[in-house]
C-alpha positions as CSV (number, residue, x, y, z in Angstrom):
1,X,-31.3,-118.5,111.7
2,X,-29.4,-121.6,110.7
3,X,-28.4,-122.1,107.0
4,X,-29.9,-125.1,105.2
5,X,-27.7,-128.0,104.4
6,X,-26.2,-128.1,100.9
7,X,-28.5,-130.2,98.6
8,X,-27.2,-131.9,95.5
9,X,-29.2,-131.1,92.3
10,X,-30.1,-134.7,91.8
11,X,-31.8,-134.8,95.2
12,X,-34.1,-131.8,94.6
13,X,-37.8,-132.5,93.9
14,X,-38.4,-133.1,90.2
15,X,-41.6,-132.4,88.4
16,X,-43.7,-135.4,87.4
17,X,-43.2,-136.4,83.8
18,X,-45.9,-135.6,81.3
19,X,-47.3,-138.2,78.9
20,X,-48.0,-138.4,75.2
21,X,-47.7,-135.5,72.8
22,X,-47.7,-133.0,75.6
23,X,-44.6,-134.7,77.1
24,X,-42.8,-134.5,73.7
25,X,-43.6,-130.9,73.3
26,X,-42.5,-130.1,76.8
27,X,-39.1,-131.9,76.3
28,X,-38.6,-130.0,73.0
29,X,-38.8,-126.5,74.6
30,X,-37.2,-127.3,78.0
31,X,-33.7,-125.9,78.8
32,X,-31.3,-128.3,80.2
33,X,-28.6,-127.4,82.8
34,X,-24.9,-127.8,82.0
35,X,-23.4,-131.2,82.8
36,X,-20.5,-129.7,84.8
37,X,-20.8,-126.9,87.5
38,X,-24.4,-126.2,86.5
39,X,-25.0,-123.6,89.2
40,X,-24.0,-120.0,88.7
41,X,-23.7,-117.6,91.6
42,X,-24.7,-114.2,90.4
43,X,-24.6,-110.7,92.0
44,X,-27.5,-108.8,90.5
45,X,-27.4,-105.1,89.7
46,X,-30.1,-104.1,92.2
47,X,-29.3,-101.1,94.5
48,X,-31.0,-102.5,97.6
49,X,-29.0,-103.3,100.7
50,X,-31.1,-106.3,101.8
51,X,-30.3,-108.0,98.4
52,X,-26.5,-107.6,98.8
53,X,-25.7,-111.3,98.3
54,X,-25.4,-113.8,95.5
55,X,-28.3,-115.6,93.9
56,X,-28.1,-119.1,92.3
57,X,-29.2,-119.7,88.7
58,X,-29.0,-122.7,86.4
59,X,-26.4,-122.5,83.6
60,X,-28.1,-123.8,80.4
61,X,-26.1,-126.2,78.1
62,X,-26.0,-123.7,75.3
63,X,-24.2,-121.2,77.6
64,X,-21.9,-123.6,79.2
65,X,-18.7,-122.3,77.5
66,X,-19.7,-118.7,77.5
67,X,-20.7,-118.5,81.2
68,X,-17.2,-118.1,82.7
69,X,-16.6,-116.7,86.2
70,X,-16.3,-112.9,86.1
71,X,-18.4,-112.3,83.0
72,X,-21.5,-110.1,82.6
73,X,-24.8,-111.8,82.4
74,X,-28.5,-111.1,82.1
75,X,-30.9,-112.8,84.5
76,X,-34.6,-112.6,85.4
77,X,-35.0,-111.2,88.9
78,X,-38.4,-110.4,90.5
79,X,-40.0,-110.7,87.1
80,X,-37.6,-108.3,85.3
81,X,-34.5,-108.7,83.3
82,X,-31.5,-107.2,85.1
83,X,-27.8,-107.1,84.6
84,X,-25.4,-109.0,86.8
85,X,-22.0,-110.5,87.3
86,X,-21.3,-114.3,87.5
87,X,-18.9,-114.6,90.4
88,X,-18.4,-118.4,90.4
89,X,-19.9,-121.7,89.3
90,X,-20.6,-124.7,91.5
91,X,-22.2,-128.2,91.6
92,X,-24.6,-127.6,94.5
93,X,-27.1,-125.0,95.7
94,X,-28.7,-124.1,99.0
95,X,-31.9,-123.0,97.3
96,X,-34.8,-125.5,98.1
97,X,-37.0,-124.6,95.0
98,X,-36.5,-124.7,91.3
99,X,-33.7,-122.5,89.9
100,X,-34.2,-120.1,87.0
101,X,-31.8,-120.2,84.1
102,X,-29.4,-117.5,83.0
103,X,-31.2,-115.6,80.2
104,X,-28.0,-114.8,78.3
105,X,-24.3,-114.0,78.7
106,X,-23.8,-110.4,77.8
107,X,-20.0,-110.9,77.3
108,X,-17.6,-113.7,78.0
109,X,-14.9,-111.2,79.0
110,X,-13.7,-111.8,82.6
111,X,-14.2,-108.3,83.7
112,X,-14.5,-109.3,87.4
113,X,-11.5,-111.5,88.3
114,X,-11.5,-113.0,91.8
115,X,-8.9,-110.5,93.2
116,X,-11.0,-107.5,92.1
117,X,-14.2,-109.1,93.4
118,X,-12.6,-109.7,96.8
119,X,-11.3,-106.1,96.9
120,X,-14.7,-104.7,96.1
121,X,-16.3,-106.8,98.8
122,X,-13.6,-105.6,101.3
123,X,-14.3,-101.9,100.4
124,X,-18.1,-102.5,100.8
125,X,-17.6,-104.0,104.2
126,X,-15.3,-101.2,105.3
127,X,-17.7,-98.5,104.4
128,X,-20.9,-100.2,105.2
129,X,-22.1,-100.3,101.6
130,X,-23.1,-102.9,99.1
131,X,-21.0,-104.9,96.6
132,X,-22.9,-103.7,93.6
133,X,-22.3,-100.0,94.6
134,X,-18.6,-100.6,94.6
135,X,-18.7,-102.5,91.4
136,X,-20.3,-99.5,89.7
137,X,-17.2,-97.5,90.7
138,X,-14.7,-100.2,89.8
139,X,-15.9,-101.3,86.4
140,X,-16.4,-99.0,83.5
141,X,-19.5,-99.4,81.2
142,X,-19.1,-102.1,78.5
143,X,-18.3,-101.0,75.0
144,X,-19.1,-104.0,72.6
145,X,-17.1,-102.6,69.6
146,X,-14.0,-102.1,71.7
147,X,-14.3,-105.5,73.3
148,X,-14.3,-107.1,69.8
149,X,-11.0,-105.5,68.8
150,X,-7.8,-107.6,68.7
151,X,-6.0,-107.7,72.1
152,X,-3.2,-105.3,72.6
153,X,0.3,-106.7,72.5
154,X,1.9,-106.8,76.0
155,X,4.6,-104.2,76.5
156,X,8.1,-105.4,77.1
157,X,9.5,-105.0,80.6
158,X,11.6,-101.8,80.8
159,X,15.2,-101.6,82.0
160,X,15.7,-100.8,85.7
161,X,15.9,-97.0,85.9
162,X,18.4,-94.8,87.7
163,X,17.1,-93.9,91.1
164,X,19.8,-91.4,92.1
165,X,17.1,-88.8,92.8
166,X,16.0,-90.7,95.9
167,X,19.5,-90.4,97.5
168,X,18.5,-86.9,98.7
169,X,16.3,-88.7,101.3
170,X,18.1,-90.9,103.9
171,X,15.4,-93.6,103.7
172,X,14.9,-93.3,99.9
173,X,17.5,-95.9,98.9
174,X,16.1,-98.4,101.3
175,X,12.6,-98.1,99.8
176,X,13.8,-98.3,96.2
177,X,16.1,-101.2,97.2
178,X,13.0,-103.1,98.6
179,X,11.2,-102.5,95.3
180,X,14.1,-103.7,93.3
181,X,14.4,-106.9,95.3
182,X,10.7,-107.6,95.3
183,X,10.3,-107.0,99.1
184,X,7.3,-105.3,100.6
185,X,7.7,-101.7,101.8
186,X,5.2,-99.1,103.2
187,X,6.2,-95.5,103.4
188,X,5.0,-91.9,103.7
189,X,7.1,-89.6,101.5
190,X,7.4,-85.8,102.2
191,X,8.7,-84.3,98.9
192,X,11.1,-81.4,99.0
193,X,10.0,-78.0,97.6
194,X,10.8,-77.8,93.9
195,X,11.1,-81.6,93.7
196,X,10.3,-83.2,90.3
197,X,7.9,-85.5,91.9
198,X,6.5,-87.0,88.7
199,X,10.1,-88.2,87.8
200,X,10.6,-89.7,91.3
201,X,7.3,-91.6,91.2
202,X,8.0,-92.7,87.6
203,X,11.3,-94.2,88.8
204,X,9.4,-96.3,91.4
205,X,6.9,-97.5,88.8
206,X,9.6,-98.4,86.3
207,X,11.5,-100.3,89.0
208,X,8.5,-102.4,89.7
209,X,7.7,-102.9,86.1
210,X,11.2,-104.1,85.4
211,X,10.5,-107.1,87.6
212,X,7.3,-107.9,85.6
213,X,4.9,-106.6,88.3
214,X,2.3,-103.9,88.1
215,X,2.0,-100.4,89.6
216,X,-1.0,-98.1,90.2
217,X,-0.4,-94.4,90.7
218,X,-3.4,-92.2,91.7
219,X,-3.2,-88.4,91.6
220,X,-5.9,-85.7,92.2
221,X,-6.6,-84.2,88.7
222,X,-6.0,-84.5,85.0
223,X,-3.1,-82.0,85.0
224,X,-1.2,-84.3,87.4
225,X,-2.1,-87.3,85.3
226,X,-0.6,-85.7,82.2
227,X,2.7,-84.9,84.0
228,X,3.0,-88.3,85.7
229,X,2.1,-90.2,82.5
230,X,4.8,-88.4,80.5
231,X,7.4,-89.1,83.1
232,X,6.5,-92.8,83.2
233,X,6.5,-93.1,79.4
234,X,9.9,-91.5,79.3
235,X,11.3,-94.3,81.5
236,X,9.2,-97.3,80.6
237,X,8.1,-96.6,77.1
238,X,4.8,-95.3,75.6
239,X,3.3,-98.8,75.4
240,X,4.1,-99.7,79.0
241,X,1.9,-97.0,80.7
242,X,-1.8,-96.1,80.4
243,X,-3.7,-93.1,81.8
244,X,-7.2,-93.5,83.2
245,X,-9.3,-90.4,83.9
246,X,-12.9,-89.2,83.7
247,X,-12.3,-86.9,80.7
248,X,-11.8,-90.0,78.4
249,X,-14.7,-91.0,76.2
250,X,-16.5,-94.3,77.0
251,X,-14.8,-96.2,74.1
252,X,-11.2,-95.1,74.9
253,X,-11.7,-95.5,78.6
254,X,-12.9,-99.1,78.1
255,X,-10.1,-99.8,75.6
256,X,-7.4,-98.7,78.1
257,X,-9.1,-100.5,81.0
258,X,-9.2,-103.8,79.0
259,X,-5.5,-103.4,78.2
260,X,-4.8,-103.3,81.9
261,X,-7.2,-106.2,82.6
262,X,-5.6,-108.4,79.9
263,X,-2.1,-107.8,81.2
264,X,-0.8,-105.8,78.3
265,X,0.1,-102.7,80.5
266,X,1.9,-102.8,83.8
267,X,1.8,-99.1,84.8
268,X,-1.5,-97.3,85.4
269,X,-1.7,-93.6,86.1
270,X,-5.0,-92.0,86.8
271,X,-7.4,-90.1,88.9
272,X,-9.8,-91.4,91.6
273,X,-11.4,-94.3,89.6
274,X,-7.9,-95.8,88.8
275,X,-7.7,-97.0,92.4
276,X,-9.6,-100.1,91.2
277,X,-7.4,-100.7,88.1
278,X,-7.1,-104.5,87.7
279,X,-3.3,-104.7,87.1
280,X,-1.7,-108.1,86.9
281,X,0.5,-109.1,89.9
282,X,0.5,-105.6,91.5
283,X,3.8,-104.6,93.3
284,X,3.2,-100.9,94.1
285,X,0.4,-98.6,95.0
286,X,1.0,-94.9,95.2
287,X,-1.3,-92.0,96.1
288,X,-0.1,-88.4,95.6
289,X,-1.4,-85.6,97.8
290,X,-3.8,-87.9,99.8
291,X,-5.3,-85.0,101.6
292,X,-7.0,-83.6,98.5
293,X,-10.7,-83.9,98.7
294,X,-10.8,-85.1,95.1
295,X,-9.6,-88.5,96.4
296,X,-12.9,-89.0,98.2
297,X,-15.5,-90.5,95.9
298,X,-18.9,-88.6,96.1
299,X,-20.9,-91.8,95.3
300,X,-22.0,-94.6,97.6
301,X,-20.3,-95.9,99.6
302,X,-17.9,-92.9,99.5
303,X,-14.5,-94.7,99.4
304,X,-11.2,-92.8,99.8
305,X,-8.3,-93.6,97.5
306,X,-5.7,-93.9,100.3
307,X,-7.8,-96.4,102.3
308,X,-8.6,-98.5,99.2
309,X,-5.0,-98.7,98.1
310,X,-4.0,-99.7,101.6
311,X,-6.5,-102.5,101.4
312,X,-5.1,-103.6,98.1
313,X,-1.5,-103.5,99.3
314,X,-2.4,-105.6,102.3
315,X,-4.4,-108.2,100.3
316,X,-1.8,-108.6,97.5
317,X,1.3,-108.2,99.6
318,X,2.5,-105.2,97.6
319,X,4.3,-101.9,98.5
320,X,2.4,-98.7,99.4
321,X,3.5,-95.1,99.3
322,X,1.5,-92.0,100.4
323,X,3.3,-89.0,98.9
324,X,3.0,-85.2,98.9
325,X,4.5,-81.9,100.0
326,X,2.3,-81.9,103.2
327,X,1.3,-84.8,105.5
328,X,-2.2,-85.6,106.7
329,X,-3.2,-86.9,110.1
330,X,-4.1,-90.2,108.5
331,X,-0.6,-90.6,107.0
332,X,0.8,-89.6,110.4
333,X,-1.2,-92.4,112.0
334,X,0.4,-94.9,109.6
335,X,3.8,-93.7,110.6
336,X,3.1,-93.7,114.4
337,X,1.6,-97.2,114.2
338,X,4.8,-98.5,112.6
339,X,2.9,-99.7,109.5
340,X,4.7,-97.2,107.3
341,X,8.1,-95.4,107.5
342,X,8.7,-91.7,106.8
343,X,10.9,-90.7,103.9
344,X,12.0,-87.2,104.8
345,X,15.1,-85.2,103.6
346,X,17.7,-84.0,106.0
347,X,17.4,-80.4,107.3
348,X,20.5,-79.3,105.4
349,X,19.0,-80.5,102.1
350,X,15.7,-78.8,102.9
351,X,17.3,-75.5,103.7
352,X,19.1,-75.6,100.3
353,X,15.9,-75.8,98.2
354,X,13.2,-74.2,100.3
355,X,12.0,-70.6,99.7
356,X,12.1,-67.9,102.4
357,X,8.7,-67.7,104.0
358,X,7.5,-64.4,105.6
359,X,4.3,-64.0,107.5
360,X,2.6,-60.6,107.3
361,X,2.2,-58.8,110.6
362,X,5.7,-59.7,111.9
363,X,7.1,-57.1,114.4
364,X,9.5,-55.5,112.0
365,X,6.8,-55.2,109.3
366,X,4.4,-53.5,111.7
367,X,7.1,-51.2,113.0
368,X,7.8,-50.1,109.4
369,X,4.1,-50.2,108.2
370,X,1.4,-49.8,110.8
371,X,-1.2,-51.0,108.4
372,X,0.6,-54.3,107.7
373,X,-1.3,-56.3,110.2
374,X,-4.7,-55.4,108.6
375,X,-3.8,-54.7,105.0
376,X,-4.7,-57.4,102.4
377,X,-1.5,-56.7,100.5
378,X,1.0,-55.0,102.8
379,X,4.3,-53.4,101.8
380,X,6.4,-56.6,102.3
381,X,4.2,-58.4,99.7
382,X,4.6,-55.6,97.2
383,X,8.4,-55.8,97.7
384,X,8.5,-59.6,97.2
385,X,6.4,-59.2,94.0
386,X,8.6,-56.5,92.6
387,X,11.8,-58.4,93.4
388,X,10.4,-61.5,91.7
389,X,9.4,-59.6,88.6
390,X,12.7,-57.8,88.5
391,X,14.5,-61.2,88.5
392,X,12.7,-62.1,85.3
393,X,10.4,-64.7,86.9
394,X,6.6,-64.9,87.3
395,X,4.9,-64.2,90.6
396,X,2.1,-66.5,92.0
397,X,-0.8,-65.0,93.8
398,X,-3.0,-67.5,95.6
399,X,-6.6,-66.3,96.4
400,X,-8.9,-68.6,98.5
401,X,-12.0,-67.8,96.4
402,X,-12.8,-67.7,92.7
403,X,-15.0,-65.1,91.1
404,X,-15.2,-61.4,91.7
405,X,-16.5,-60.3,95.1
406,X,-17.9,-63.3,97.0
407,X,-19.2,-61.4,100.0
408,X,-19.8,-58.0,101.5
409,X,-19.3,-56.6,105.0
410,X,-19.5,-53.3,106.9
411,X,-16.5,-51.1,105.9
412,X,-16.1,-49.9,109.5
413,X,-16.7,-52.8,111.8
414,X,-16.5,-55.7,109.3
415,X,-19.8,-57.2,110.4
416,X,-21.5,-59.2,107.6
417,X,-23.8,-57.1,105.5
418,X,-27.3,-58.5,105.9
419,X,-30.6,-57.8,104.2
420,X,-33.1,-55.8,106.3
421,X,-36.0,-57.9,105.0
422,X,-34.8,-61.5,105.4
423,X,-31.3,-61.2,107.0
424,X,-29.8,-62.8,104.0
425,X,-26.2,-61.9,102.8
426,X,-25.8,-59.0,100.4
427,X,-23.9,-59.1,97.2
428,X,-23.0,-56.8,94.3
429,X,-25.0,-57.4,91.1
430,X,-23.5,-58.9,87.9
431,X,-20.4,-60.5,89.5
432,X,-19.0,-57.4,91.4
433,X,-19.2,-54.3,89.2
434,X,-20.4,-51.1,90.8
435,X,-24.1,-51.0,91.6
436,X,-26.8,-51.3,94.2
437,X,-26.2,-54.3,96.5
438,X,-28.9,-57.0,96.5
439,X,-29.8,-59.9,98.8
440,X,-28.6,-63.4,97.8
441,X,-31.8,-65.0,99.2
442,X,-34.7,-62.7,98.3
443,X,-33.2,-60.5,95.6
444,X,-34.4,-57.2,97.2
445,X,-32.0,-54.2,96.5
446,X,-30.7,-52.2,99.4
447,X,-29.7,-48.7,98.1
448,X,-29.4,-47.2,101.6
449,X,-27.4,-49.8,103.5
450,X,-26.8,-49.2,107.2
451,X,-24.9,-51.6,109.4
452,X,-27.0,-53.0,112.2
453,X,-24.0,-53.1,114.5
454,X,-22.3,-49.6,114.1
455,X,-24.6,-47.7,111.8
456,X,-22.0,-47.2,109.1
457,X,-23.1,-47.0,105.4
458,X,-19.8,-48.2,103.9
459,X,-19.4,-51.6,102.4
460,X,-16.3,-53.7,101.7
461,X,-15.5,-57.1,100.2
462,X,-15.1,-59.9,102.8
463,X,-12.9,-62.0,100.5
464,X,-12.0,-60.5,97.2
465,X,-12.1,-63.2,94.5
466,X,-9.5,-64.0,91.9
467,X,-11.0,-61.8,89.1
468,X,-11.1,-58.7,91.3
469,X,-7.6,-59.4,92.7
470,X,-6.3,-59.7,89.1
471,X,-7.8,-56.2,88.3
472,X,-6.3,-54.7,91.4
473,X,-2.8,-56.1,90.7
474,X,-3.0,-55.0,87.1
475,X,-3.5,-51.4,88.3
476,X,-0.7,-51.8,91.0
477,X,1.8,-53.3,88.4
478,X,1.1,-51.5,85.1
479,X,2.7,-53.1,82.1
480,X,2.9,-56.5,83.7
481,X,0.8,-59.3,82.2
482,X,-1.8,-60.8,84.5
483,X,-3.0,-64.4,84.1
484,X,-5.8,-66.1,86.0
485,X,-6.2,-69.8,86.7
486,X,-9.3,-71.2,88.4
487,X,-12.5,-73.2,88.0
488,X,-13.4,-71.7,84.6
489,X,-10.0,-72.2,83.0
490,X,-7.1,-74.0,84.7
491,X,-3.6,-73.2,83.2
492,X,-1.3,-76.3,83.2
493,X,1.9,-74.2,83.0
494,X,3.1,-70.6,82.4
495,X,6.4,-69.4,80.8
496,X,9.3,-68.3,82.9
497,X,8.9,-64.6,82.2
498,X,7.7,-61.7,84.3
499,X,4.0,-61.9,84.9
500,X,1.4,-62.1,87.7
501,X,-0.5,-65.4,88.0
502,X,-3.6,-65.2,90.1
503,X,-4.9,-68.7,91.0
504,X,-7.3,-70.4,93.4
505,X,-6.0,-73.2,95.5
506,X,-5.4,-76.4,93.5
507,X,-5.3,-74.5,90.2
508,X,-1.7,-73.2,90.5
509,X,0.1,-73.7,87.1
510,X,3.7,-74.9,87.0
511,X,6.2,-72.1,86.1
512,X,9.2,-72.8,83.9
513,X,12.2,-72.4,86.2
514,X,9.9,-71.8,89.2
515,X,8.2,-68.7,90.5
516,X,10.2,-65.8,91.8
517,X,7.7,-65.2,94.6
518,X,4.3,-66.3,95.9
519,X,1.7,-64.2,97.7
520,X,-0.7,-66.3,99.8
521,X,-3.6,-63.9,100.4
522,X,-6.5,-64.0,102.9
523,X,-5.1,-66.8,105.1
524,X,-7.6,-66.0,107.7
525,X,-10.4,-67.0,105.3
526,X,-8.9,-70.5,105.0
527,X,-8.1,-70.9,108.6
528,X,-11.5,-69.6,109.8
529,X,-13.6,-72.2,108.0
530,X,-15.9,-74.2,110.2
531,X,-14.2,-77.5,109.4
532,X,-12.3,-80.1,111.4
533,X,-9.6,-80.2,108.8
534,X,-9.3,-76.4,108.3
535,X,-5.7,-76.1,109.6
536,X,-4.5,-79.2,107.8
537,X,-6.1,-78.3,104.6
538,X,-4.8,-74.7,104.7
539,X,-1.2,-75.9,105.3
540,X,-1.5,-78.4,102.4
541,X,-2.7,-75.6,100.0
542,X,0.0,-73.3,101.1
543,X,2.8,-75.8,100.8
544,X,1.5,-76.9,97.3
545,X,1.8,-73.3,96.1
546,X,5.1,-72.6,98.0
547,X,6.8,-75.7,96.5
548,X,6.5,-74.1,93.1
549,X,8.8,-71.1,94.2
550,X,12.5,-71.0,93.6
551,X,14.8,-71.6,96.6
552,X,15.9,-68.9,98.9
553,X,19.4,-69.0,97.5
554,X,17.9,-68.1,94.1
555,X,15.9,-65.3,95.6
556,X,12.6,-67.2,96.0
557,X,10.2,-65.8,98.6
558,X,6.8,-66.6,100.0
559,X,4.6,-64.1,101.8
560,X,1.7,-65.6,103.7
561,X,-1.2,-63.5,104.9
562,X,-1.6,-64.9,108.4
563,X,-0.3,-64.4,111.9
564,X,3.1,-65.8,112.5
565,X,2.1,-67.3,115.9
566,X,-0.4,-70.0,114.7
567,X,0.8,-73.6,114.1
568,X,0.1,-73.9,110.3
569,X,2.2,-70.7,109.6
570,X,5.0,-72.0,111.9
571,X,5.0,-75.3,110.0
572,X,5.2,-73.5,106.7
573,X,8.0,-71.2,107.8
574,X,10.0,-74.2,109.1
575,X,8.8,-76.4,106.2
576,X,7.9,-79.1,108.7
577,X,4.5,-80.7,107.9
578,X,5.3,-83.7,109.9
579,X,5.4,-81.7,113.1
580,X,2.0,-80.2,112.3
581,X,0.6,-83.6,111.5
582,X,1.8,-84.8,114.9
583,X,-0.1,-81.9,116.6
584,X,-3.2,-82.6,114.6
585,X,-3.3,-86.3,115.4
586,X,-2.6,-85.7,119.1
587,X,-5.5,-83.2,119.3
588,X,-7.9,-85.5,117.4
589,X,-6.9,-88.4,119.7
590,X,-7.7,-86.2,122.7
591,X,-11.0,-85.0,121.3
592,X,-12.0,-88.4,119.8
593,X,-12.1,-87.4,116.1
594,X,-10.9,-89.4,113.0
595,X,-8.5,-90.9,112.2
596,X,-8.1,-91.7,115.9
597,X,-11.6,-93.3,115.8
598,X,-14.0,-94.6,113.2
599,X,-17.1,-92.5,112.7
600,X,-20.4,-92.9,111.0
601,X,-22.7,-90.1,109.8
602,X,-26.5,-90.5,109.5
603,X,-28.3,-87.6,107.8
604,X,-32.0,-87.3,106.9
605,X,-35.3,-86.0,108.2
606,X,-35.5,-85.8,112.0
607,X,-38.1,-88.6,112.1
608,X,-36.0,-90.9,109.9
609,X,-32.8,-90.3,111.9
610,X,-34.5,-90.9,115.2
611,X,-36.1,-94.1,113.9
612,X,-32.7,-95.3,112.6
613,X,-31.0,-94.7,115.9
614,X,-33.7,-96.7,117.7
615,X,-33.3,-99.7,115.4
616,X,-29.5,-99.9,114.9
617,X,-27.5,-102.4,116.9
618,X,-24.3,-100.5,117.7
619,X,-21.1,-102.0,119.3
620,X,-21.0,-101.6,123.1
621,X,-18.1,-99.0,122.7
622,X,-20.2,-96.7,120.4
623,X,-20.9,-93.2,121.4
624,X,-23.8,-91.3,119.7
625,X,-23.4,-87.5,119.1
626,X,-26.5,-85.6,118.3
627,X,-28.7,-85.4,116.3
628,X,-28.1,-81.8,115.4
629,X,-29.8,-79.6,112.7
630,X,-28.2,-79.4,109.3
631,X,-28.8,-76.4,107.2
632,X,-31.5,-73.8,107.7
633,X,-34.3,-74.0,110.3
634,X,-37.9,-72.8,110.0
635,X,-39.6,-70.0,112.0
636,X,-40.3,-72.4,114.9
637,X,-36.6,-73.4,115.1
638,X,-37.1,-76.9,113.6
639,X,-34.7,-78.2,111.0
640,X,-35.8,-80.0,107.9
641,X,-32.8,-82.3,108.1
642,X,-30.7,-83.5,111.0
643,X,-27.5,-85.5,111.4
644,X,-26.2,-87.9,114.0
645,X,-22.6,-89.0,114.4
646,X,-21.6,-92.3,115.9
647,X,-18.0,-93.0,116.9
648,X,-16.2,-96.1,118.0
649,X,-12.5,-97.0,118.6
650,X,-10.7,-98.0,115.4
651,X,-10.6,-101.6,116.5
652,X,-14.4,-101.7,116.3
653,X,-14.7,-100.0,113.0
654,X,-15.8,-103.1,111.2
655,X,-18.6,-103.6,113.7
656,X,-19.9,-100.1,113.1
657,X,-19.8,-100.6,109.4
658,X,-21.7,-103.9,109.7
659,X,-24.3,-102.2,111.9
660,X,-24.8,-99.4,109.4
661,X,-25.2,-101.9,106.6
662,X,-27.7,-104.0,108.6
663,X,-29.9,-101.1,109.5
664,X,-29.8,-99.8,105.9
665,X,-30.9,-103.3,104.7
666,X,-33.8,-103.4,107.2
667,X,-35.0,-100.0,106.0
668,X,-34.7,-101.0,102.4
669,X,-36.7,-104.1,103.0
670,X,-39.5,-102.1,104.6
671,X,-39.4,-99.6,101.7
672,X,-39.0,-96.6,104.0
673,X,-40.2,-93.4,102.3
674,X,-37.6,-91.1,104.0
675,X,-34.0,-92.0,103.0
676,X,-31.1,-91.6,105.4
677,X,-27.7,-90.9,104.0
678,X,-25.1,-93.2,105.7
679,X,-21.5,-92.3,105.4
680,X,-18.4,-93.9,107.2
681,X,-15.5,-91.6,108.0
682,X,-17.0,-88.5,106.4
683,X,-14.6,-85.7,105.4
684,X,-16.9,-83.0,106.8
685,X,-17.8,-83.3,110.4
686,X,-18.6,-79.8,111.6
């Protein structure tokens, strides 16, 4: 359908003038449009895909000065007052009828500058979402009292920092030199074990800020935010850096965000939401540990921090750095495509600071201890723990699960313990203390359990959780303090004295002077997950924990509970995540999985998914996988929900996103009762 020609306002049909007293009364209450740029293009806050466009409104004379591009407004839409953002003002409109007027300007603060609006539109197009969905993620809620406060004074530019720490990496001085000279550089940094990575990233941010440009550094959680912010403040000054995270109150969060928007702060450190921080003249974007699932937003349209920062770096001609101890397949793709360069230390430097890694079940361990291959904590692990404690250092114990006893199995054949009534999984009551096992689904107790496979009546824990592990270690090492760090309480750091620290992945505290040893238990539980990224994620968690251990020269040792022959264990032993990322990417290219391709997931009721697949106009290169059942099925074998996957070559990813947006808009316009969840490049595929 062709677009109508632009019509000047003075050529639009005008109502016939009234006469007499009625005409005078009509002129008295009539709102007049502004004399210059009287048309406002507004994006309304309506979560419907078929309304993902701007709508034209008249700007009344009394709001001419207040209605600035980028401000918040209130408009009447479909008979209701709704919020919106004024994107721009113009002299003409494509609308053929009469235009409604802006009801009011909520605030004249330019919270949506053109650069941020263009970024949000790019993110929406990449993920097949709507602009207003991205704006909800990018802009914090308004706080009127904070907005009325006097503007914060701009922080002075810091002095260029000393970047000698980057000389340990052959390509490090080249990257820091590019930042110092204002050139654009893209890199993937593999940090050395024991590296003070907050200090290294702070040096990069201060180098950019010294030239008067901005830097955005995004990390997974608030503990990393605190460490990185302190490092940046030590180099650039307290007033030059601001931390943005979800744990801030609405007033403080908006106050700090306004300081960034108004150009008073050049360095922004934060969690996921900080990827949209509106820094002035950005020169550097950094994401630390880009494989962490906390970097994927759980709200529509589900953007990922790494991809958003790449879009920002490309649009603003700024530098980009993906950093971490491990390397994801997505970061490896950036390296192999030539878009980014690897920053990796020489092998001699790596050997000097890496701990010694020992897999359980090695030949000499089995020869000495026949139970080493099957034992959860074999003799070699006890020896490493005793040596670390004897050296006056804490020992880290990583457990894949939190809680007490997450699951039960047969003590003889290890088959999952099932309820005889509904086949649901059995559990111990009250978090794991002794008692009669009960079913997780129906709650029926089973006092006389018998394994359906071998007939044994013994039960054992499938994966012993952090609390139970702490109790077991407390009995094995009497007199040694035992600390736990997990979802209930995460310890930021522990003192450098003998103790046992039991932590779940991602909750490992930093030890003063480093850990003397680390025991990575139940590796099979991590590697055996039904997940495309199981091996990559397992290696990332192992390396994050092992990097906190002292070097082998200082007696540091890591014992990993997995077979030495598998690729993730070999990558950990050699401390070579780049090699493992190459294998992962090659396998995904062969199988046709992300990031080698772009993929869309459509999840909903079977009828809704089938109707969507019939209506969507996919690129010619698209391949439809499924639909397949998701979750439980009924007695007849029918699933309540199904999911279909569509994959295309990366070059046609934009076409797939556009098709997903178009079919979603069509369904919204028809007011379909059964929603379908649409997600581009989902983290979970199997």
